[in-house]
C-alpha positions in Angstrom: 92.7 104.2 74.4 94.4 106.0 71.6 95.5 109.6 71.8 92.9 110.8 69.3 90.2 109.1 71.4 91.6 110.7 74.5 91.3 114.1 72.9 87.8 113.4 71.8 86.8 112.3 75.3 88.4 115.4 76.9 86.8 117.8 74.5 83.3 116.2 74.9 83.8 116.2 78.6 84.7 119.9 78.7 81.7 120.7 76.4 79.4 118.8 78.6 80.6 120.6 81.7 80.6 124.0 80.2 77.2 123.8 78.5 75.1 122.2 81.3 74.5 122.6 85.0 76.0 119.4 86.2 75.7 117.8 89.6 78.6 117.4 91.9 78.6 113.6 91.5 78.6 114.0 87.7 81.5 116.5 87.9 83.5 114.2 90.2 82.9 111.3 87.9 84.3 113.3 84.9 87.2 114.5 86.9 88.2 110.9 87.6 87.8 110.0 84.0 90.1 112.9 83.0 92.7 111.8 85.5 92.5 108.2 84.3 93.0 109.4 80.7 96.0 111.4 81.9 97.5 108.4 83.7 97.0 106.1 80.7 98.2 108.4 78.0 101.9 107.4 78.3 101.6 103.7 77.6 103.9 102.7 74.8 102.5 101.3 71.5 102.7 97.6 70.8 105.9 96.6 69.1 104.1 95.3 66.0 102.6 98.8 65.5 106.0 99.8 64.2 105.9 97.0 61.6 109.3 95.7 62.7 111.1 97.9 60.2 114.6 99.0 61.0 114.6 102.5 62.6 110.8 102.7 62.6 110.6 102.1 66.3 112.6 105.2 67.1 110.6 107.4 64.7 107.3 106.2 66.1 108.6 106.8 69.6 109.5 110.3 68.8 106.1 110.9 67.2 104.4 109.4 70.3 106.4 111.7 72.5 105.2 114.7 70.6 101.6 113.5 70.7 101.9 113.0 74.5 103.2 116.5 75.0 100.3 117.9 73.1 97.9 115.8 75.1 99.4 116.9 78.3 98.8 120.6 77.3 95.2 119.8 76.5 94.8 118.0 79.9 96.3 121.0 81.7 93.9 123.3 80.0 90.9 121.1 80.6 91.8 120.7 84.3 92.0 124.4 84.6 88.5 124.8 83.2 87.2 122.1 85.4 88.6 123.8 88.4 86.7 127.0 87.5 83.5 125.0 87.0 83.9 123.1 90.2 84.1 126.3 92.2 80.9 127.5 90.5 79.1 124.3 91.4 80.2 124.4 95.0 78.9 128.0 95.2 75.6 127.1 93.6 76.1 129.3 90.6 75.1 128.2 87.1 77.8 127.0 84.7 79.2 129.5 82.2 78.7 129.2 78.5 81.6 128.0 76.4 84.5 130.5 76.2 82.9 132.9 78.8 84.2 133.9 82.2 81.2 134.7 84.5 81.0 138.4 85.0 83.8 139.3 82.6 82.8 138.2 79.1 86.4 136.9 78.6 88.0 133.6 78.3 87.4 130.9 80.9 90.2 131.1 83.4 91.7 128.3 85.4 91.0 130.0 88.8 90.2 128.2 92.0 89.9 130.6 94.8 91.7 129.6 98.0 89.6 128.3 100.9 91.9 129.8 103.5 90.7 132.5 105.8 94.2 134.0 106.1 96.1 136.0 103.5 93.9 135.1 100.6 90.8 136.9 101.6 87.6 136.1 99.7 85.6 139.0 98.3 82.0 139.4 99.4 80.3 137.0 96.9 83.4 135.1 95.8 84.0 137.3 92.8 87.3 139.2 92.4 87.6 142.7 90.7 87.7 142.6 86.9 91.3 143.9 86.8 92.5 141.2 89.2 90.9 138.5 87.1 92.3 139.9 83.9 95.8 140.0 85.4 95.5 136.4 86.5 94.1 135.3 83.1 97.0 137.0 81.3 99.6 135.1 83.4 97.8 131.8 83.1 97.3 132.2 79.4 101.1 132.5 79.0 101.5 129.3 80.9 99.1 127.5 78.6 101.0 128.8 75.6 104.2 127.3 77.1 105.7 130.8 77.5 107.0 129.8 81.0 109.4 132.7 81.4 106.6 135.1 80.6 104.2 133.3 82.9 106.7 133.6 85.8 107.1 137.3 85.2 103.3 137.9 85.0 102.5 135.7 88.0 105.2 137.7 90.0 103.6 140.9 89.0 100.2 139.6 89.9 101.3 138.6 93.4 103.0 142.0 93.9 99.9 143.9 92.7 97.3 141.7 94.3 99.0 140.1 97.4 95.7 139.4 99.1 93.9 138.0 96.0 91.8 134.9 96.4 93.8 133.5 93.5 97.2 134.1 95.1 97.8 130.4 96.0 96.9 129.5 92.4 99.4 132.1 91.1 102.1 130.7 93.3 101.4 127.2 92.3 101.4 127.9 88.5 104.6 129.9 88.9 106.1 126.8 90.5 104.9 124.7 87.6 106.5 127.2 85.2 109.8 126.9 86.9 109.5 123.2 86.8 108.8 123.2 83.1 112.1 125.2 82.7 114.0 122.6 84.7 114.6 125.1 87.4 113.8 122.7 90.2 115.3 124.8 93.0 113.0 127.7 92.3 110.1 125.4 91.7 110.6 123.7 95.1 110.7 127.2 96.7 107.5 128.3 95.0 105.6 125.1 96.0 106.8 125.5 99.6 105.4 129.0 99.7 102.0 127.7 98.6 102.0 125.2 101.5 103.2 127.7 104.1 101.3 130.8 103.1 98.0 129.0 102.3 97.9 125.9 104.6 94.2 125.5 104.2 94.1 126.2 100.5 93.0 123.5 98.0 96.4 123.6 96.2 98.3 122.2 99.2 98.3 118.5 98.2 99.3 119.3 94.6 102.0 121.7 95.8 103.4 119.2 98.2 103.6 116.5 95.5 105.3 118.7 93.0 107.7 119.9 95.7 108.6 116.3 96.4 109.2 115.6 92.7 111.3 118.7 92.4 113.5 117.5 95.3 114.0 114.2 93.5 115.0 116.0 90.4 117.5 118.1 92.3 119.0 115.0 93.9 119.3 113.3 90.5 120.9 116.3 88.9 123.4 117.0 91.7 124.1 113.3 92.5 123.0 113.9 96.1 120.1 111.5 96.2 121.0 110.5 99.8 120.2 114.0 100.8 117.2 114.9 98.7 115.4 111.5 98.3 114.6 111.1 102.1 113.2 114.7 102.2 111.0 114.0 99.2 109.8 110.7 100.7 108.8 112.6 103.9 106.7 114.9 101.8 105.0 112.0 99.9 104.2 110.4 103.3 102.8 113.6 104.5 100.4 113.7 101.6 99.2 110.2 102.4 98.8 110.9 106.1 97.3 114.4 106.1 95.3 114.4 102.9 93.9 110.9 102.5 91.1 112.1 100.2 93.4 113.9 97.8 93.7 112.7 94.2 97.5 113.0 94.7 97.5 110.1 97.3 97.8 107.3 94.7 100.8 109.1 93.0 102.4 109.8 96.4 102.0 106.1 97.4 103.7 105.0 94.1 106.6 107.3 94.9 106.8 105.9 98.4 107.2 102.4 97.0 110.5 103.6 95.4 111.7 105.2 98.7 114.6 103.4 100.5 113.4 101.4 103.5 
């Protein structure tokens, strides 16, 4: 499937979800389609698409890389909107209209409240104060705009201001993703580790574990200490497969395990 077709499918899927009250099976089916599109987007174009002209392959590859980056951003945004909608479906609330956050009138935010009964307490009817939501949206909006340094700053402020927020695990996770985007894999690994330890029952744990494992691999590659970091990463990937067999991260974790030394 071409990149343009991927974008069309993603946009139509988002519009369908945001404009209709979908069933859980329908939602899950679309989520799988989105993940499949994401996994397939990186396939290289056929050689004859470059026309065999000298230097054309390199130019086309660069263009393809830019298109993939744009598609990755679109997928991240869509997955955030799907997370919000999934939470609404699970709570039995109607879907929001396009561009509307229920109860705030603002932009749809990629917020998935933690399910833990610990530090991330859940407000009475699952709705956070308006100020808290605005602060989270502001931080996440910076992440979507690729302002990763700004996102880190705003997520840190959010966690200091709203330490018991139902969105605290999300804030920590996206802060880790921001560090990862800046190639600060040490700080990324620390942030992902905090997600796992502070919110062990939260829905971000499998994702955080996987990204922590990848961060460790990157650290090992950069420091030439693969013998130290690769086994630690492999243990994390194995943990995902063992403890979270129903997670969407399991196939990716198993692919990483295939590369692990025996």
